[in-house]
KOLVO-760528 format. One record per atom (N, C-alpha, C): residue number from 1; residue in three letters; x, y, z. Coordinates in pm, 1 decimal. Example, Ala and Ser with C-alpha at 12.3 -4.5 7.8 and 13.67 -1.06 7.14 Angstrom:
! residues 2
- nugu; selo; u; v; w
- 1; ALA; 1319.0; -569.0; 780.0
- 1; ALA; 1230.0; -450.0; 780.0
- 1; ALA; 1320.0; -330.0; 780.0
- 2; SER; 1285.0; -225.0; 708.0
- 2; SER; 1367.0; -106.0; 714.0
- 2; SER; 1290.0; 3.0; 787.0
This chain:
! residues 180
- nugu; selo; u; v; w
- 1; UNK; 4788.2; 9691.9; 1872.8
- 1; UNK; 4853.6; 9560.9; 1910.2
- 1; UNK; 4773.8; 9429.1; 1910.4
- 2; UNK; 4668.0; 9451.3; 1988.2
- 2; UNK; 4578.7; 9314.4; 2012.3
- 2; UNK; 4500.6; 9324.1; 1864.8
- 3; UNK; 4461.1; 9404.4; 1789.1
- 3; UNK; 4412.5; 9383.2; 1673.5
- 3; UNK; 4494.8; 9290.8; 1585.2
- 4; UNK; 4624.1; 9319.2; 1576.5
- 4; UNK; 4736.8; 9255.5; 1504.6
- 4; UNK; 4723.0; 9107.4; 1539.2
- 5; UNK; 4750.6; 9097.4; 1672.7
- 5; UNK; 4755.2; 8950.7; 1735.2
- 5; UNK; 4629.1; 8864.0; 1680.2
- 6; UNK; 4497.5; 8946.8; 1720.4
- 6; UNK; 4388.6; 8879.7; 1671.7
- 6; UNK; 4355.9; 8846.6; 1529.3
- 7; UNK; 4388.3; 8930.1; 1460.1
- 7; UNK; 4397.8; 8909.5; 1298.4
- 7; UNK; 4488.0; 8815.3; 1259.7
- 8; UNK; 4598.5; 8796.6; 1318.5
- 8; UNK; 4685.7; 8695.2; 1280.8
- 8; UNK; 4624.4; 8540.5; 1333.2
- 9; UNK; 4581.0; 8536.9; 1451.6
- 9; UNK; 4517.5; 8413.7; 1504.0
- 9; UNK; 4415.3; 8376.1; 1387.2
- 10; UNK; 4329.8; 8472.9; 1354.3
- 10; UNK; 4213.2; 8441.9; 1274.4
- 10; UNK; 4258.5; 8388.9; 1139.2
- 11; UNK; 4355.8; 8449.4; 1086.7
- 11; UNK; 4412.6; 8402.3; 961.4
- 11; UNK; 4467.9; 8272.1; 967.8
- 12; UNK; 4565.5; 8258.6; 1059.4
- 12; UNK; 4596.6; 8108.4; 1090.4
- 12; UNK; 4513.0; 8019.1; 1110.9
- 13; UNK; 4409.9; 8029.8; 1189.3
- 13; UNK; 4307.9; 7949.0; 1209.7
- 13; UNK; 4222.6; 7909.4; 1074.0
- 14; UNK; 4211.5; 8012.7; 1005.5
- 14; UNK; 4135.1; 7981.2; 880.0
- 14; UNK; 4219.3; 7905.5; 772.3
- 15; UNK; 4356.6; 7929.9; 768.9
- 15; UNK; 4442.1; 7866.7; 688.5
- 15; UNK; 4439.8; 7722.8; 732.1
- 16; UNK; 4434.1; 7694.6; 874.1
- 16; UNK; 4460.1; 7551.9; 928.0
- 16; UNK; 4321.5; 7475.9; 861.2
- 17; UNK; 4198.0; 7544.0; 904.0
- 17; UNK; 4077.0; 7479.5; 843.2
- 17; UNK; 4080.3; 7436.4; 705.3
- 18; UNK; 4120.2; 7538.8; 645.8
- 18; UNK; 4139.9; 7513.9; 458.5
- 18; UNK; 4231.7; 7412.5; 439.0
- 19; UNK; 4339.7; 7395.6; 504.3
- 19; UNK; 4449.6; 7285.5; 495.3
- 19; UNK; 4378.4; 7164.8; 520.4
- 20; UNK; 4293.9; 7156.7; 616.3
- 20; UNK; 4236.4; 7025.6; 651.6
- 20; UNK; 4121.6; 6956.5; 555.4
- 21; UNK; 4079.2; 7051.7; 493.5
- 21; UNK; 3960.0; 7031.3; 406.5
- 21; UNK; 4007.7; 6948.4; 280.2
- 22; UNK; 3940.7; 6829.4; 232.8
- 22; UNK; 3991.4; 6756.5; 129.5
- 22; UNK; 3940.7; 6832.3; -8.3
- 23; UNK; 4010.7; 6806.0; -108.4
- 23; UNK; 3995.7; 6872.4; -226.6
- 23; UNK; 3845.1; 6856.1; -256.5
- 24; UNK; 3768.5; 6953.7; -323.0
- 24; UNK; 3646.2; 6930.5; -358.1
- 24; UNK; 3616.3; 6833.6; -470.4
- 25; UNK; 3528.2; 6747.6; -490.2
- 25; UNK; 3498.0; 6653.8; -602.6
- 25; UNK; 3438.2; 6746.9; -710.4
- 26; UNK; 3522.0; 6729.3; -837.5
- 26; UNK; 3482.1; 6786.6; -945.9
- 26; UNK; 3438.1; 6682.5; -1068.4
- 27; UNK; 3332.3; 6744.7; -1128.1
- 27; UNK; 3318.9; 6644.2; -1250.3
- 27; UNK; 3395.2; 6660.1; -1368.2
- 28; UNK; 3458.5; 6577.0; -1398.4
- 28; UNK; 3538.7; 6595.7; -1529.9
- 28; UNK; 3496.4; 6569.3; -1652.2
- 29; UNK; 3422.0; 6636.2; -1706.2
- 29; UNK; 3326.6; 6643.1; -1829.7
- 29; UNK; 3432.7; 6612.6; -1939.6
- 30; UNK; 3539.4; 6653.6; -1954.2
- 30; UNK; 3622.1; 6629.4; -2071.1
- 30; UNK; 3667.0; 6496.1; -2072.2
- 31; UNK; 3690.5; 6424.6; -1961.8
- 31; UNK; 3735.3; 6293.6; -1973.3
- 31; UNK; 3628.6; 6182.0; -1991.3
- 32; UNK; 3513.8; 6241.5; -1943.8
- 32; UNK; 3390.8; 6151.2; -1978.3
- 32; UNK; 3305.1; 6176.3; -2105.2
- 33; UNK; 3339.2; 6258.3; -2179.7
- 33; UNK; 3278.8; 6286.9; -2307.6
- 33; UNK; 3312.4; 6197.8; -2406.2
- 34; UNK; 3187.2; 6150.7; -2482.4
- 34; UNK; 3201.7; 6056.6; -2577.3
- 34; UNK; 3216.9; 6118.7; -2710.2
- 35; UNK; 3289.9; 6076.5; -2821.2
- 35; UNK; 3303.0; 6128.1; -2947.0
- 35; UNK; 3176.5; 6123.8; -3040.0
- 36; UNK; 3096.5; 6009.8; -3009.1
- 36; UNK; 2998.4; 5987.8; -3091.4
- 36; UNK; 2858.6; 6074.8; -3061.9
- 37; UNK; 2860.2; 6177.7; -2939.6
- 37; UNK; 2749.4; 6235.9; -2904.7
- 37; UNK; 2727.0; 6359.3; -2995.7
- 38; UNK; 2613.8; 6382.5; -3021.4
- 38; UNK; 2556.1; 6462.8; -3129.3
- 38; UNK; 2609.0; 6617.0; -3019.0
- 39; UNK; 2581.7; 6733.4; -3110.2
- 39; UNK; 2596.5; 6838.8; -3032.8
- 39; UNK; 2487.8; 6861.8; -2941.0
- 40; UNK; 2372.6; 6836.0; -2952.9
- 40; UNK; 2268.2; 6837.2; -2845.1
- 40; UNK; 2302.3; 6758.2; -2735.9
- 41; UNK; 2339.7; 6622.3; -2747.3
- 41; UNK; 2352.7; 6561.2; -2636.2
- 41; UNK; 2469.7; 6609.0; -2552.9
- 42; UNK; 2598.5; 6645.7; -2630.5
- 42; UNK; 2670.1; 6717.8; -2546.2
- 42; UNK; 2656.3; 6843.0; -2476.6
- 43; UNK; 2552.0; 6937.1; -2527.9
- 43; UNK; 2479.2; 7043.0; -2455.1
- 43; UNK; 2409.1; 6985.8; -2335.1
- 44; UNK; 2323.7; 6892.8; -2362.6
- 44; UNK; 2256.3; 6814.4; -2242.5
- 44; UNK; 2333.4; 6773.7; -2128.9
- 45; UNK; 2464.3; 6693.2; -2171.3
- 45; UNK; 2543.1; 6647.5; -2065.3
- 45; UNK; 2594.9; 6770.5; -1990.7
- 46; UNK; 2647.8; 6856.9; -2073.1
- 46; UNK; 2719.2; 7000.9; -1991.0
- 46; UNK; 2609.3; 7077.4; -1899.3
- 47; UNK; 2472.3; 7057.3; -1946.9
- 47; UNK; 2347.8; 7121.5; -1856.9
- 47; UNK; 2356.9; 7038.5; -1745.3
- 48; UNK; 2344.1; 6900.6; -1728.8
- 48; UNK; 2331.9; 6804.1; -1627.6
- 48; UNK; 2464.6; 6819.6; -1553.3
- 49; UNK; 2574.6; 6828.4; -1617.4
- 49; UNK; 2713.9; 6824.1; -1545.1
- 49; UNK; 2703.8; 6936.3; -1462.4
- 50; UNK; 2669.4; 7075.3; -1493.9
- 50; UNK; 2660.3; 7188.4; -1425.0
- 50; UNK; 2569.9; 7175.6; -1302.5
- 51; UNK; 2447.9; 7123.0; -1329.4
- 51; UNK; 2339.0; 7105.8; -1240.0
- 51; UNK; 2403.6; 7021.1; -1122.7
- 52; UNK; 2455.5; 6891.7; -1152.5
- 52; UNK; 2512.4; 6807.6; -1051.6
- 52; UNK; 2629.2; 6849.2; -969.8
- 53; UNK; 2717.1; 6922.8; -1036.5
- 53; UNK; 2824.3; 6997.0; -966.7
- 53; UNK; 2782.4; 7101.8; -872.8
- 54; UNK; 2695.4; 7173.1; -911.5
- 54; UNK; 2654.4; 7275.3; -826.8
- 54; UNK; 2570.6; 7239.3; -715.4
- 55; UNK; 2482.2; 7126.5; -743.7
- 55; UNK; 2393.8; 7078.7; -655.3
- 55; UNK; 2461.4; 6955.5; -539.7
- 56; UNK; 2507.2; 6858.3; -597.9
- 56; UNK; 2569.8; 6746.4; -525.7
- 56; UNK; 2713.3; 6761.4; -462.3
- 57; UNK; 2798.0; 6838.1; -537.0
- 57; UNK; 2918.4; 6858.3; -461.9
- 57; UNK; 2962.3; 6995.2; -417.4
- 58; UNK; 2921.0; 7101.3; -492.0
- 58; UNK; 2942.4; 7247.5; -440.1
- 58; UNK; 2836.3; 7291.0; -324.6
- 59; UNK; 2714.6; 7215.6; -330.3
- 59; UNK; 2602.4; 7260.8; -242.1
- 59; UNK; 2573.0; 7387.6; -228.5
- 60; UNK; 2564.3; 7449.3; -382.2
- 60; UNK; 2541.3; 7591.6; -383.7
- 60; UNK; 2377.8; 7587.1; -441.8
- 61; UNK; 2311.7; 7578.1; -309.1
- 61; UNK; 2168.0; 7554.2; -350.6
- 61; UNK; 2099.4; 7684.4; -409.2
- 62; UNK; 2141.7; 7801.0; -367.4
- 62; UNK; 2082.4; 7929.9; -404.7
- 62; UNK; 2116.3; 7927.2; -571.5
- 63; UNK; 2238.7; 7900.4; -625.8
- 63; UNK; 2252.7; 7893.9; -763.5
- 63; UNK; 2169.0; 7790.4; -844.4
- 64; UNK; 2170.2; 7675.6; -775.9
- 64; UNK; 2072.0; 7559.5; -839.5
- 64; UNK; 1916.3; 7628.3; -859.1
- 65; UNK; 1868.9; 7707.3; -745.0
- 65; UNK; 1728.2; 7729.0; -752.3
- 65; UNK; 1730.4; 7844.0; -866.1
- 66; UNK; 1819.0; 7942.6; -859.7
- 66; UNK; 1821.4; 8055.4; -972.2
- 66; UNK; 1830.1; 8001.6; -1106.0
- 67; UNK; 1917.3; 7888.8; -1111.0
- 67; UNK; 1953.7; 7871.3; -1275.9
- 67; UNK; 1857.5; 7737.5; -1312.6
- 68; UNK; 1817.0; 7668.1; -1219.8
- 68; UNK; 1765.5; 7538.1; -1258.2
- 68; UNK; 1604.8; 7524.6; -1213.9
- 69; UNK; 1559.4; 7606.9; -1150.1
- 69; UNK; 1418.6; 7591.3; -1104.4
- 69; UNK; 1329.3; 7619.6; -1223.2
- 70; UNK; 1255.0; 7506.4; -1254.5
- 70; UNK; 1129.7; 7532.0; -1331.8
- 70; UNK; 1015.1; 7460.4; -1284.5
- 71; UNK; 891.1; 7473.1; -1329.6
- 71; UNK; 791.4; 7406.0; -1278.4
- 71; UNK; 757.8; 7268.7; -1341.6
- 72; UNK; 840.2; 7248.6; -1443.2
- 72; UNK; 818.5; 7129.0; -1526.5
- 72; UNK; 900.7; 6988.9; -1469.0
- 73; UNK; 999.0; 7034.3; -1371.4
- 73; UNK; 1080.1; 6928.9; -1311.7
- 73; UNK; 1002.8; 6830.5; -1216.0
- 74; UNK; 987.4; 6698.4; -1272.1
- 74; UNK; 917.2; 6594.1; -1194.3
- 74; UNK; 1018.4; 6498.2; -1153.5
- 75; UNK; 1010.7; 6475.4; -1022.0
- 75; UNK; 1081.3; 6400.4; -947.1
- 75; UNK; 1013.8; 6251.6; -930.6
- 76; UNK; 1115.7; 6149.6; -992.8
- 76; UNK; 1049.3; 6002.2; -999.7
- 76; UNK; 1106.5; 5926.5; -871.5
- 77; UNK; 1187.9; 5969.9; -815.0
- 77; UNK; 1245.3; 5891.0; -685.6
- 77; UNK; 1148.0; 5946.6; -562.9
- 78; UNK; 1061.3; 5851.2; -538.2
- 78; UNK; 945.1; 5870.4; -436.5
- 78; UNK; 989.9; 5894.8; -300.9
- 79; UNK; 1125.4; 5889.9; -269.9
- 79; UNK; 1147.3; 5917.2; -116.2
- 79; UNK; 1207.6; 6067.0; -111.8
- 80; UNK; 1201.8; 6126.5; -232.6
- 80; UNK; 1247.0; 6300.4; -247.6
- 80; UNK; 1126.1; 6372.2; -278.8
- 81; UNK; 1110.0; 6492.9; -226.6
- 81; UNK; 1008.7; 6572.6; -255.9
- 81; UNK; 1014.2; 6615.8; -401.0
- 82; UNK; 887.2; 6662.3; -469.1
- 82; UNK; 869.6; 6670.2; -621.2
- 82; UNK; 933.3; 6824.3; -615.8
- 83; UNK; 951.3; 6854.9; -768.4
- 83; UNK; 995.3; 6987.5; -795.2
- 83; UNK; 1138.4; 7035.2; -750.0
- 84; UNK; 1201.8; 7111.1; -814.2
- 84; UNK; 1333.5; 7154.3; -785.5
- 84; UNK; 1353.4; 7209.8; -635.2
- 85; UNK; 1263.6; 7278.4; -585.6
- 85; UNK; 1244.0; 7349.7; -462.8
- 85; UNK; 1255.0; 7219.4; -353.2
- 86; UNK; 1175.8; 7141.4; -379.6
- 86; UNK; 1159.7; 7016.7; -302.3
- 86; UNK; 1300.5; 6940.8; -287.2
- 87; UNK; 1355.3; 6915.9; -403.3
- 87; UNK; 1499.5; 6863.7; -383.9
- 87; UNK; 1584.1; 6937.7; -325.1
- 88; UNK; 1607.0; 7062.1; -351.9
- 88; UNK; 1705.2; 7141.5; -308.3
- 88; UNK; 1667.2; 7158.6; -150.0
- 89; UNK; 1563.1; 7174.5; -102.0
- 89; UNK; 1534.9; 7171.4; 45.2
- 89; UNK; 1577.2; 7040.5; 103.2
- 90; UNK; 1546.2; 6934.6; 40.9
- 90; UNK; 1587.5; 6807.3; 103.8
- 90; UNK; 1737.4; 6798.7; 120.9
- 91; UNK; 1815.7; 6828.7; 0.6
- 91; UNK; 1963.3; 6833.6; 18.0
- 91; UNK; 2011.9; 6931.1; 108.9
- 92; UNK; 1969.9; 7048.0; 107.8
- 92; UNK; 2011.2; 7137.0; 202.6
- 92; UNK; 2016.7; 7081.4; 351.0
- 93; UNK; 1911.8; 7035.4; 370.5
- 93; UNK; 1887.5; 6955.1; 521.9
- 93; UNK; 2005.6; 6838.4; 535.2
- 94; UNK; 1983.6; 6769.9; 419.6
- 94; UNK; 2086.6; 6654.3; 412.2
- 94; UNK; 2236.6; 6684.5; 431.9
- 95; UNK; 2281.5; 6783.5; 382.8
- 95; UNK; 2431.0; 6830.0; 367.7
- 95; UNK; 2449.7; 6895.8; 518.5
- 96; UNK; 2357.2; 6948.8; 582.7
- 96; UNK; 2394.3; 6990.7; 726.0
- 96; UNK; 2423.5; 6856.4; 809.1
- 97; UNK; 2370.5; 6759.3; 783.4
- 97; UNK; 2419.4; 6634.9; 857.0
- 97; UNK; 2536.6; 6562.0; 809.8
- 98; UNK; 2537.0; 6587.2; 663.6
- 98; UNK; 2684.3; 6520.8; 619.5
- 98; UNK; 2724.3; 6624.6; 496.6
- 99; UNK; 2825.2; 6720.3; 563.3
- 99; UNK; 2851.1; 6845.3; 500.7
- 99; UNK; 2957.3; 6785.1; 403.8
- 100; UNK; 3031.9; 6677.5; 406.5
- 100; UNK; 3130.2; 6634.0; 325.6
- 100; UNK; 3080.2; 6525.5; 221.3
- 101; UNK; 2936.4; 6525.1; 209.1
- 101; UNK; 2857.8; 6447.9; 88.3
- 101; UNK; 2928.6; 6493.2; -48.1
- 102; UNK; 2969.4; 6374.8; -115.7
- 102; UNK; 3019.6; 6412.9; -259.6
- 102; UNK; 2966.9; 6315.5; -354.1
- 103; UNK; 2979.2; 6344.7; -485.1
- 103; UNK; 2921.2; 6264.5; -582.3
- 103; UNK; 3020.5; 6261.7; -682.0
- 104; UNK; 3085.0; 6156.4; -715.7
- 104; UNK; 3196.7; 6144.4; -805.9
- 104; UNK; 3141.9; 6065.0; -927.2
- 105; UNK; 3146.3; 6126.3; -1039.6
- 105; UNK; 3063.1; 6073.8; -1154.0
- 105; UNK; 3181.3; 5982.8; -1219.0
- 106; UNK; 3134.2; 5865.1; -1252.6
- 106; UNK; 3248.7; 5770.5; -1316.6
- 106; UNK; 3216.1; 5732.0; -1448.2
- 107; UNK; 3091.8; 5741.7; -1510.1
- 107; UNK; 3053.3; 5726.1; -1621.7
- 107; UNK; 2930.7; 5827.6; -1678.4
- 108; UNK; 2931.1; 5868.5; -1803.2
- 108; UNK; 2812.1; 5945.9; -1848.3
- 108; UNK; 2767.3; 5862.7; -1975.5
- 109; UNK; 2647.0; 5846.4; -1988.9
- 109; UNK; 2577.1; 5807.1; -2106.6
- 109; UNK; 2454.2; 5925.6; -2160.2
- 110; UNK; 2457.5; 5939.0; -2285.9
- 110; UNK; 2366.2; 6032.3; -2355.9
- 110; UNK; 2294.7; 5973.4; -2459.8
- 111; UNK; 2164.8; 5994.1; -2474.9
- 111; UNK; 2086.1; 5944.8; -2581.2
- 111; UNK; 1978.5; 6036.3; -2598.7
- 112; UNK; 1994.2; 6117.0; -2703.9
- 112; UNK; 1890.5; 6232.2; -2728.8
- 112; UNK; 1862.6; 6325.5; -2620.2
- 113; UNK; 1741.3; 6319.1; -2549.7
- 113; UNK; 1695.8; 6404.5; -2457.2
- 113; UNK; 1718.9; 6334.8; -2294.9
- 114; UNK; 1796.0; 6217.8; -2310.9
- 114; UNK; 1834.8; 6180.0; -2170.8
- 114; UNK; 1967.3; 6177.2; -2158.1
- 115; UNK; 2030.0; 6194.9; -2019.7
- 115; UNK; 2133.0; 6191.0; -1984.8
- 115; UNK; 2147.2; 6111.1; -1866.1
- 116; UNK; 2266.7; 6003.4; -1863.3
- 116; UNK; 2264.1; 5926.1; -1746.1
- 116; UNK; 2378.6; 5930.0; -1678.8
- 117; UNK; 2401.1; 5955.3; -1565.6
- 117; UNK; 2524.4; 5948.9; -1470.2
- 117; UNK; 2540.6; 5817.5; -1394.3
- 118; UNK; 2656.7; 5736.3; -1392.9
- 118; UNK; 2673.1; 5650.7; -1299.1
- 118; UNK; 2774.8; 5696.7; -1218.7
- 119; UNK; 2761.0; 5710.3; -1081.1
- 119; UNK; 2845.6; 5786.4; -981.5
- 119; UNK; 2848.3; 5704.5; -858.6
- 120; UNK; 2968.4; 5747.4; -792.1
- 120; UNK; 2994.1; 5692.4; -653.8
- 120; UNK; 2964.7; 5818.2; -558.1
- 121; UNK; 2871.0; 5789.9; -447.2
- 121; UNK; 2838.8; 5894.3; -367.8
- 121; UNK; 2879.4; 5870.2; -226.7
- 122; UNK; 2962.7; 5956.0; -149.9
- 122; UNK; 2999.9; 5920.2; -10.9
- 122; UNK; 2941.7; 6023.1; 68.5
- 123; UNK; 2947.2; 5979.5; 187.8
- 123; UNK; 2913.6; 6084.9; 316.4
- 123; UNK; 3036.0; 6162.2; 375.4
- 124; UNK; 3118.5; 6078.3; 385.2
- 124; UNK; 3250.3; 6124.0; 455.7
- 124; UNK; 3360.8; 6138.1; 364.7
- 125; UNK; 3450.7; 6230.0; 392.6
- 125; UNK; 3567.9; 6275.4; 318.2
- 125; UNK; 3653.5; 6167.7; 286.6
- 126; UNK; 3668.7; 6093.2; 404.8
- 126; UNK; 3777.4; 5976.5; 398.9
- 126; UNK; 3743.0; 5849.8; 328.9
- 127; UNK; 3602.4; 5847.0; 282.3
- 127; UNK; 3533.9; 5732.6; 203.2
- 127; UNK; 3552.1; 5758.2; 56.2
- 128; UNK; 3589.8; 5873.6; 19.6
- 128; UNK; 3610.2; 5928.0; -133.6
- 128; UNK; 3690.6; 5842.5; -188.5
- 129; UNK; 3650.6; 5763.1; -301.8
- 129; UNK; 3763.3; 5676.3; -384.8
- 129; UNK; 3742.9; 5524.0; -331.0
- 130; UNK; 3694.5; 5526.2; -221.5
- 130; UNK; 3685.9; 5379.9; -160.4
- 130; UNK; 3546.4; 5307.9; -208.4
- 131; UNK; 3546.6; 5224.2; -312.6
- 131; UNK; 3436.1; 5168.9; -360.1
- 131; UNK; 3349.6; 5058.3; -282.9
- 132; UNK; 3409.1; 5042.1; -151.1
- 132; UNK; 3330.4; 4948.5; -54.2
- 132; UNK; 3264.2; 5038.1; 52.0
- 133; UNK; 3239.1; 5179.2; 30.6
- 133; UNK; 3189.2; 5279.4; 101.7
- 133; UNK; 3106.5; 5361.6; 25.0
- 134; UNK; 2986.1; 5409.7; 76.9
- 134; UNK; 2895.5; 5490.3; 14.7
- 134; UNK; 2792.8; 5435.0; -53.6
- 135; UNK; 2760.2; 5495.0; -163.2
- 135; UNK; 2635.0; 5429.1; -263.8
- 135; UNK; 2692.1; 5441.4; -411.5
- 136; UNK; 2640.8; 5339.2; -461.7
- 136; UNK; 2658.2; 5350.0; -609.9
- 136; UNK; 2528.2; 5388.2; -670.8
- 137; UNK; 2523.1; 5495.7; -759.2
- 137; UNK; 2412.1; 5565.1; -819.9
- 137; UNK; 2405.6; 5563.0; -948.4
- 138; UNK; 2287.5; 5530.2; -1007.5
- 138; UNK; 2254.0; 5560.6; -1151.7
- 138; UNK; 2134.6; 5677.5; -1152.0
- 139; UNK; 2190.1; 5786.7; -1209.8
- 139; UNK; 2070.4; 5895.1; -1206.8
- 139; UNK; 2059.4; 5912.7; -1369.6
- 140; UNK; 1922.7; 5924.6; -1393.8
- 140; UNK; 1871.8; 5956.1; -1545.7
- 140; UNK; 1792.1; 6088.2; -1521.5
- 141; UNK; 1825.4; 6173.0; -1631.0
- 141; UNK; 1765.3; 6285.2; -1641.9
- 141; UNK; 1702.4; 6311.9; -1800.9
- 142; UNK; 1584.0; 6369.8; -1808.1
- 142; UNK; 1541.0; 6407.1; -1932.5
- 142; UNK; 1528.7; 6546.5; -1946.3
- 143; UNK; 1583.2; 6586.6; -2064.8
- 143; UNK; 1604.5; 6749.6; -2121.2
- 143; UNK; 1503.9; 6782.3; -2197.7
- 144; UNK; 1443.1; 6888.6; -2196.4
- 144; UNK; 1353.9; 6942.4; -2284.4
- 144; UNK; 1376.8; 7083.3; -2313.3
- 145; UNK; 1388.9; 7136.4; -2437.4
- 145; UNK; 1419.9; 7282.4; -2451.8
- 145; UNK; 1514.0; 7340.4; -2349.8
- 146; UNK; 1634.5; 7278.4; -2330.6
- 146; UNK; 1726.3; 7326.4; -2254.0
- 146; UNK; 1718.5; 7320.1; -2107.3
- 147; UNK; 1600.7; 7256.1; -2055.9
- 147; UNK; 1565.5; 7255.5; -1913.3
- 147; UNK; 1576.1; 7103.2; -1881.6
- 148; UNK; 1612.1; 7087.2; -1739.1
- 148; UNK; 1591.6; 6946.5; -1685.6
- 148; UNK; 1472.8; 6928.5; -1641.3
- 149; UNK; 1363.3; 6837.8; -1685.2
- 149; UNK; 1229.1; 6826.0; -1664.3
- 149; UNK; 1205.8; 6696.1; -1602.3
- 150; UNK; 1285.7; 6606.4; -1575.5
- 150; UNK; 1240.8; 6474.2; -1523.0
- 150; UNK; 1356.7; 6409.0; -1455.8
- 151; UNK; 1358.6; 6323.6; -1352.2
- 151; UNK; 1479.1; 6275.6; -1282.7
- 151; UNK; 1432.2; 6137.7; -1226.0
- 152; UNK; 1513.9; 6026.5; -1260.1
- 152; UNK; 1491.7; 5890.2; -1202.2
- 152; UNK; 1630.5; 5846.1; -1136.4
- 153; UNK; 1649.3; 5778.4; -1042.2
- 153; UNK; 1760.0; 5707.9; -995.8
- 153; UNK; 1748.9; 5572.7; -944.9
- 154; UNK; 1835.7; 5504.8; -918.9
- 154; UNK; 1862.8; 5360.3; -876.1
- 154; UNK; 1970.8; 5363.8; -785.6
- 155; UNK; 1965.8; 5346.0; -639.7
- 155; UNK; 2056.1; 5357.8; -546.0
- 155; UNK; 2102.3; 5228.1; -493.5
- 156; UNK; 2225.3; 5197.2; -478.5
- 156; UNK; 2271.7; 5078.8; -421.1
- 156; UNK; 2361.6; 5094.8; -289.9
- 157; UNK; 2319.6; 5074.1; -185.5
- 157; UNK; 2424.0; 5098.7; -80.1
- 157; UNK; 2546.3; 5006.5; -70.9
- 158; UNK; 2646.4; 5050.0; -68.1
- 158; UNK; 2771.4; 4968.1; -61.9
- 158; UNK; 2842.9; 4909.5; 79.9
- 159; UNK; 2804.5; 4978.4; 178.5
- 159; UNK; 2843.5; 4927.4; 313.2
- 159; UNK; 2739.8; 4886.5; 400.3
- 160; UNK; 2750.6; 4848.0; 519.2
- 160; UNK; 2663.4; 4823.1; 622.2
- 160; UNK; 2591.1; 4946.5; 670.2
- 161; UNK; 2666.4; 5064.1; 685.0
- 161; UNK; 2607.6; 5172.2; 744.1
- 161; UNK; 2507.8; 5238.8; 627.6
- 162; UNK; 2540.7; 5242.0; 494.6
- 162; UNK; 2457.1; 5291.2; 385.2
- 162; UNK; 2340.4; 5181.6; 394.6
- 163; UNK; 2343.7; 5054.4; 409.8
- 163; UNK; 2220.9; 4996.3; 399.2
- 163; UNK; 2121.7; 5009.4; 505.9
- 164; UNK; 2194.6; 5025.9; 627.6
- 164; UNK; 2114.4; 5073.8; 738.6
- 164; UNK; 2049.6; 5195.4; 716.9
- 165; UNK; 2110.7; 5307.1; 675.9
- 165; UNK; 2063.6; 5434.8; 649.8
- 165; UNK; 1943.7; 5413.9; 549.8
- 166; UNK; 1950.8; 5345.0; 454.0
- 166; UNK; 1854.5; 5322.3; 332.4
- 166; UNK; 1749.9; 5263.0; 398.6
- 167; UNK; 1772.8; 5161.3; 484.6
- 167; UNK; 1637.9; 5107.2; 530.4
- 167; UNK; 1565.5; 5215.2; 630.5
- 168; UNK; 1628.9; 5303.0; 709.2
- 168; UNK; 1553.9; 5387.9; 793.0
- 168; UNK; 1513.9; 5518.4; 698.7
- 169; UNK; 1561.9; 5530.8; 608.9
- 169; UNK; 1520.2; 5658.2; 549.0
- 169; UNK; 1426.8; 5628.7; 413.1
- 170; UNK; 1420.9; 5520.8; 379.2
- 170; UNK; 1386.3; 5461.2; 248.7
- 170; UNK; 1227.0; 5451.2; 252.6
- 171; UNK; 1156.6; 5444.7; 357.3
- 171; UNK; 1007.8; 5441.9; 356.0
- 171; UNK; 921.0; 5538.5; 336.8
- 172; UNK; 980.5; 5661.0; 338.1
- 172; UNK; 881.9; 5793.2; 346.2
- 172; UNK; 867.4; 5825.9; 176.9
- 173; UNK; 744.3; 5824.8; 151.0
- 173; UNK; 697.0; 5875.9; 9.5
- 173; UNK; 665.6; 6005.7; 19.8
- 174; UNK; 744.0; 6095.1; -56.9
- 174; UNK; 742.7; 6230.9; -48.8
- 174; UNK; 679.4; 6310.1; -179.6
- 175; UNK; 629.0; 6205.6; -291.6
- 175; UNK; 567.0; 6279.3; -397.0
- 175; UNK; 481.2; 6174.5; -461.1
- 176; UNK; 370.1; 6198.9; -541.3
- 176; UNK; 297.6; 6113.0; -581.0
- 176; UNK; 330.7; 6074.3; -729.6
- 177; UNK; 430.6; 6100.5; -773.8
- 177; UNK; 481.7; 6074.9; -913.5
- 177; UNK; 516.3; 5923.2; -933.9
- 178; UNK; 481.3; 5860.1; -1045.8
- 178; UNK; 520.4; 5722.3; -1067.4
- 178; UNK; 676.5; 5706.3; -1072.0
- 179; UNK; 710.5; 5580.6; -1052.8
- 179; UNK; 850.7; 5556.2; -1049.9
- 179; UNK; 895.4; 5535.3; -1230.7
- 180; UNK; 801.9; 5533.8; -1312.8
- 180; UNK; 846.5; 5543.3; -1455.0
- 180; UNK; 775.7; 5633.8; -1517.4
């Protein structure tokens, strides 16, 4: 009898938690795809789209390390550690503090081996879709032989909290790579 009651309570509690969670942010590649992209550009966009979805929205760091880890990945954001393992370790710690972090892709541009995402990142679930909160981010990736080999970004804080966060976290140089 107690097992049935305990099981029922656990199932009910789990359902309540699931109901409170906001829908996960998904990158809608179909609506962001451009007709003029070559097959190779489309393949590059899909590769980066899968990478970003798993890393920034799903927070599936084990998958990212298994699928995308390579020794050629160079991080040009000097506030982030170099290599894929460094990026994943940084984001793993980051989402422990901000578990609702999401990355909503607004525009995608492809040019040969380069893919650019223009996105709205937020730390809080309730800020998703509010362009007065979070960060405006432009990410650029270089693809070579089917692998993501370089990353650059530009980040604009949109609200007071994010400007403050950028100030207190922006001074640590974590790799020796140049910004260009």
